[in-house]
PAVO-879843 format. One record per residue (C-alpha): x, y, z. Coordinates in nm, 2 decimals. Layout:
N
<votor><u>X</u><v>Y</v><w>Z</w></votor>
...
! end
This chain:
157
<votor><u>-1.05</u><v>-26.57</v><w>-12.97</w></votor>
<votor><u>-0.75</u><v>-26.66</v><w>-12.77</w></votor>
<votor><u>-0.52</u><v>-26.94</v><w>-12.88</w></votor>
<votor><u>-0.50</u><v>-27.26</v><w>-12.68</w></votor>
<votor><u>-0.21</u><v>-27.51</v><w>-12.66</w></votor>
<votor><u>-0.18</u><v>-27.76</v><w>-12.95</w></votor>
<votor><u>-0.38</u><v>-27.53</v><w>-13.17</w></votor>
<votor><u>-0.25</u><v>-27.39</v><w>-13.50</w></votor>
<votor><u>-0.16</u><v>-27.02</v><w>-13.49</w></votor>
<votor><u>-0.36</u><v>-26.83</v><w>-13.75</w></votor>
<votor><u>-0.15</u><v>-26.65</v><w>-14.01</w></votor>
<votor><u>-0.04</u><v>-26.31</v><w>-13.91</w></votor>
<votor><u>0.19</u><v>-26.03</v><w>-14.04</w></votor>
<votor><u>0.36</u><v>-25.77</v><w>-13.82</w></votor>
<votor><u>0.61</u><v>-25.49</v><w>-13.86</w></votor>
<votor><u>0.94</u><v>-25.54</v><w>-13.69</w></votor>
<votor><u>1.28</u><v>-25.37</v><w>-13.64</w></votor>
<votor><u>1.53</u><v>-25.39</v><w>-13.92</w></votor>
<votor><u>1.25</u><v>-25.29</v><w>-14.16</w></votor>
<votor><u>1.12</u><v>-25.64</v><w>-14.16</w></votor>
<votor><u>0.77</u><v>-25.77</v><w>-14.22</w></votor>
<votor><u>0.73</u><v>-26.08</v><w>-14.00</w></votor>
<votor><u>0.48</u><v>-26.35</v><w>-14.11</w></votor>
<votor><u>0.41</u><v>-26.68</v><w>-13.96</w></votor>
<votor><u>0.40</u><v>-26.85</v><w>-14.30</w></votor>
<votor><u>0.76</u><v>-26.73</v><w>-14.38</w></votor>
<votor><u>0.88</u><v>-26.88</v><w>-14.05</w></votor>
<votor><u>0.75</u><v>-27.23</v><w>-14.12</w></votor>
<votor><u>1.02</u><v>-27.49</v><w>-14.06</w></votor>
<votor><u>1.16</u><v>-27.30</v><w>-13.77</w></votor>
<votor><u>1.04</u><v>-27.29</v><w>-13.41</w></votor>
<votor><u>0.94</u><v>-26.94</v><w>-13.29</w></votor>
<votor><u>0.94</u><v>-26.78</v><w>-12.95</w></votor>
<votor><u>0.72</u><v>-26.48</v><w>-12.91</w></votor>
<votor><u>0.79</u><v>-26.30</v><w>-12.58</w></votor>
<votor><u>0.54</u><v>-26.03</v><w>-12.50</w></votor>
<votor><u>0.66</u><v>-25.76</v><w>-12.26</w></votor>
<votor><u>0.50</u><v>-25.43</v><w>-12.13</w></votor>
<votor><u>0.74</u><v>-25.15</v><w>-12.24</w></votor>
<votor><u>1.08</u><v>-25.09</v><w>-12.39</w></votor>
<votor><u>1.36</u><v>-24.95</v><w>-12.16</w></votor>
<votor><u>1.20</u><v>-25.05</v><w>-11.83</w></votor>
<votor><u>1.40</u><v>-25.26</v><w>-11.58</w></votor>
<votor><u>1.22</u><v>-25.59</v><w>-11.61</w></votor>
<votor><u>1.18</u><v>-25.57</v><w>-11.99</w></votor>
<votor><u>1.55</u><v>-25.48</v><w>-12.03</w></votor>
<votor><u>1.66</u><v>-25.77</v><w>-11.81</w></votor>
<votor><u>1.43</u><v>-26.01</v><w>-12.00</w></votor>
<votor><u>1.56</u><v>-25.89</v><w>-12.34</w></votor>
<votor><u>1.92</u><v>-25.92</v><w>-12.22</w></votor>
<votor><u>1.86</u><v>-26.28</v><w>-12.10</w></votor>
<votor><u>1.72</u><v>-26.37</v><w>-12.44</w></votor>
<votor><u>2.02</u><v>-26.19</v><w>-12.60</w></votor>
<votor><u>2.27</u><v>-26.38</v><w>-12.39</w></votor>
<votor><u>2.12</u><v>-26.72</v><w>-12.48</w></votor>
<votor><u>2.05</u><v>-26.63</v><w>-12.85</w></votor>
<votor><u>2.31</u><v>-26.87</v><w>-12.99</w></votor>
<votor><u>2.15</u><v>-27.15</v><w>-12.78</w></votor>
<votor><u>1.81</u><v>-27.07</v><w>-12.93</w></votor>
<votor><u>1.95</u><v>-27.07</v><w>-13.28</w></votor>
<votor><u>2.12</u><v>-27.41</v><w>-13.22</w></votor>
<votor><u>1.77</u><v>-27.54</v><w>-13.13</w></votor>
<votor><u>1.64</u><v>-27.41</v><w>-13.47</w></votor>
<votor><u>1.44</u><v>-27.14</v><w>-13.28</w></votor>
<votor><u>1.39</u><v>-26.77</v><w>-13.37</w></votor>
<votor><u>1.32</u><v>-26.53</v><w>-13.09</w></votor>
<votor><u>1.10</u><v>-26.22</v><w>-13.13</w></votor>
<votor><u>1.01</u><v>-25.96</v><w>-12.86</w></votor>
<votor><u>0.66</u><v>-25.81</v><w>-12.89</w></votor>
<votor><u>0.52</u><v>-25.50</v><w>-12.73</w></votor>
<votor><u>0.29</u><v>-25.21</v><w>-12.82</w></votor>
<votor><u>0.59</u><v>-24.97</v><w>-12.85</w></votor>
<votor><u>0.66</u><v>-24.79</v><w>-13.18</w></votor>
<votor><u>0.92</u><v>-24.92</v><w>-13.43</w></votor>
<votor><u>1.13</u><v>-24.61</v><w>-13.36</w></votor>
<votor><u>1.13</u><v>-24.69</v><w>-12.98</w></votor>
<votor><u>1.20</u><v>-25.06</v><w>-13.06</w></votor>
<votor><u>1.50</u><v>-24.97</v><w>-13.29</w></votor>
<votor><u>1.65</u><v>-24.75</v><w>-13.02</w></votor>
<votor><u>1.60</u><v>-25.02</v><w>-12.75</w></votor>
<votor><u>1.74</u><v>-25.29</v><w>-12.97</w></votor>
<votor><u>2.05</u><v>-25.09</v><w>-13.06</w></votor>
<votor><u>2.11</u><v>-24.98</v><w>-12.70</w></votor>
<votor><u>2.09</u><v>-25.34</v><w>-12.57</w></votor>
<votor><u>2.26</u><v>-25.51</v><w>-12.87</w></votor>
<votor><u>1.97</u><v>-25.75</v><w>-12.93</w></votor>
<votor><u>2.05</u><v>-25.99</v><w>-13.21</w></votor>
<votor><u>1.67</u><v>-26.06</v><w>-13.26</w></votor>
<votor><u>1.39</u><v>-25.84</v><w>-13.40</w></votor>
<votor><u>1.13</u><v>-25.66</v><w>-13.19</w></votor>
<votor><u>0.77</u><v>-25.65</v><w>-13.32</w></votor>
<votor><u>0.56</u><v>-25.34</v><w>-13.29</w></votor>
<votor><u>0.21</u><v>-25.44</v><w>-13.20</w></votor>
<votor><u>0.06</u><v>-25.09</v><w>-13.17</w></votor>
<votor><u>-0.28</u><v>-25.21</v><w>-13.30</w></votor>
<votor><u>-0.27</u><v>-25.50</v><w>-13.05</w></votor>
<votor><u>-0.34</u><v>-25.76</v><w>-13.32</w></votor>
<votor><u>-0.09</u><v>-26.01</v><w>-13.17</w></votor>
<votor><u>-0.17</u><v>-25.91</v><w>-12.81</w></votor>
<votor><u>-0.54</u><v>-25.99</v><w>-12.87</w></votor>
<votor><u>-0.46</u><v>-26.32</v><w>-13.06</w></votor>
<votor><u>-0.25</u><v>-26.45</v><w>-12.77</w></votor>
<votor><u>-0.47</u><v>-26.30</v><w>-12.50</w></votor>
<votor><u>-0.20</u><v>-26.10</v><w>-12.32</w></votor>
<votor><u>-0.39</u><v>-25.78</v><w>-12.25</w></votor>
<votor><u>-0.53</u><v>-25.77</v><w>-11.89</w></votor>
<votor><u>-0.63</u><v>-25.54</v><w>-11.62</w></votor>
<votor><u>-0.33</u><v>-25.42</v><w>-11.42</w></votor>
<votor><u>-0.29</u><v>-25.19</v><w>-11.13</w></votor>
<votor><u>0.00</u><v>-24.95</v><w>-11.06</w></votor>
<votor><u>0.00</u><v>-24.71</v><w>-10.76</w></votor>
<votor><u>-0.37</u><v>-24.78</v><w>-10.72</w></votor>
<votor><u>-0.46</u><v>-24.68</v><w>-11.07</w></votor>
<votor><u>-0.61</u><v>-24.95</v><w>-11.30</w></votor>
<votor><u>-0.53</u><v>-24.98</v><w>-11.67</w></votor>
<votor><u>-0.52</u><v>-25.24</v><w>-11.95</w></votor>
<votor><u>-0.16</u><v>-25.36</v><w>-12.00</w></votor>
<votor><u>0.05</u><v>-25.64</v><w>-12.14</w></votor>
<votor><u>0.09</u><v>-25.94</v><w>-11.91</w></votor>
<votor><u>0.45</u><v>-26.06</v><w>-11.95</w></votor>
<votor><u>0.40</u><v>-26.39</v><w>-12.15</w></votor>
<votor><u>0.60</u><v>-26.62</v><w>-12.37</w></votor>
<votor><u>0.48</u><v>-26.86</v><w>-12.64</w></votor>
<votor><u>0.67</u><v>-27.14</v><w>-12.82</w></votor>
<votor><u>0.54</u><v>-27.23</v><w>-13.17</w></votor>
<votor><u>0.66</u><v>-27.54</v><w>-13.34</w></votor>
<votor><u>0.79</u><v>-27.58</v><w>-13.70</w></votor>
<votor><u>0.44</u><v>-27.64</v><w>-13.83</w></votor>
<votor><u>0.29</u><v>-27.33</v><w>-13.67</w></votor>
<votor><u>0.13</u><v>-27.50</v><w>-13.37</w></votor>
<votor><u>0.14</u><v>-27.34</v><w>-13.02</w></votor>
<votor><u>0.32</u><v>-27.59</v><w>-12.80</w></votor>
<votor><u>0.41</u><v>-27.41</v><w>-12.49</w></votor>
<votor><u>0.29</u><v>-27.09</v><w>-12.31</w></votor>
<votor><u>0.41</u><v>-26.91</v><w>-12.00</w></votor>
<votor><u>0.19</u><v>-26.64</v><w>-11.86</w></votor>
<votor><u>0.25</u><v>-26.39</v><w>-11.57</w></votor>
<votor><u>0.62</u><v>-26.45</v><w>-11.63</w></votor>
<votor><u>0.87</u><v>-26.36</v><w>-11.36</w></votor>
<votor><u>1.20</u><v>-26.28</v><w>-11.54</w></votor>
<votor><u>1.46</u><v>-26.47</v><w>-11.32</w></votor>
<votor><u>1.52</u><v>-26.82</v><w>-11.46</w></votor>
<votor><u>1.24</u><v>-26.78</v><w>-11.73</w></votor>
<votor><u>1.47</u><v>-26.79</v><w>-12.03</w></votor>
<votor><u>1.62</u><v>-27.13</v><w>-11.91</w></votor>
<votor><u>1.27</u><v>-27.28</v><w>-11.90</w></votor>
<votor><u>1.19</u><v>-27.15</v><w>-12.26</w></votor>
<votor><u>1.52</u><v>-27.28</v><w>-12.39</w></votor>
<votor><u>1.47</u><v>-27.62</v><w>-12.24</w></votor>
<votor><u>1.13</u><v>-27.65</v><w>-12.40</w></votor>
<votor><u>1.27</u><v>-27.53</v><w>-12.74</w></votor>
<votor><u>1.55</u><v>-27.79</v><w>-12.72</w></votor>
<votor><u>1.31</u><v>-28.07</v><w>-12.62</w></votor>
<votor><u>1.07</u><v>-27.97</v><w>-12.90</w></votor>
<votor><u>1.35</u><v>-27.97</v><w>-13.15</w></votor>
<votor><u>1.43</u><v>-28.33</v><w>-13.06</w></votor>
<votor><u>1.07</u><v>-28.45</v><w>-13.15</w></votor>
! end
C-alpha cells in the first residue's frame, strides 16, 4: 500500500542518527518533511542535504522538522551528517519500511544496468499526521524552496 495525498500516515518507528528512535506519534503537533534520497556522500544527495541544512532555521520557523531518509546504515549516516554539518537527523531505512510505505522504490538504470533504487522524493506531513504534499522524481535545484513555501503555507492554515 502506497500513501496518497490527504491520507493519514500510518504509525511508524525508525532508527535515526543521534541514537534517536523516530515515531510519527511523537512528532504530532509539528509538521514533518521526509526527504528520501538514494545514497549518502553522492553529489546530488550531498547538495540536497546542504540545501535543507542552509534553510533549516526557516523550516523550524514554520514549525517543520526535516528528516533525510535513505537505505544507508546509521554509521554511514552519522559520518555523512557530521561531515556536512546537518542540523537534522537522518533515518536509516535498511529494511525499506518507509521506502515501501511512501512508494519510493522503483526500477532505475545506470550505465545500462537495471536495479531497484530510491526515487528522490519529498513528503510534507501536517501536524495531525496527514500527508499534504508530495514531490516525486525530484530535481535538486530549487526544490527546497518549493518545500519550504508549502510548509509555510500549511503552517498558516
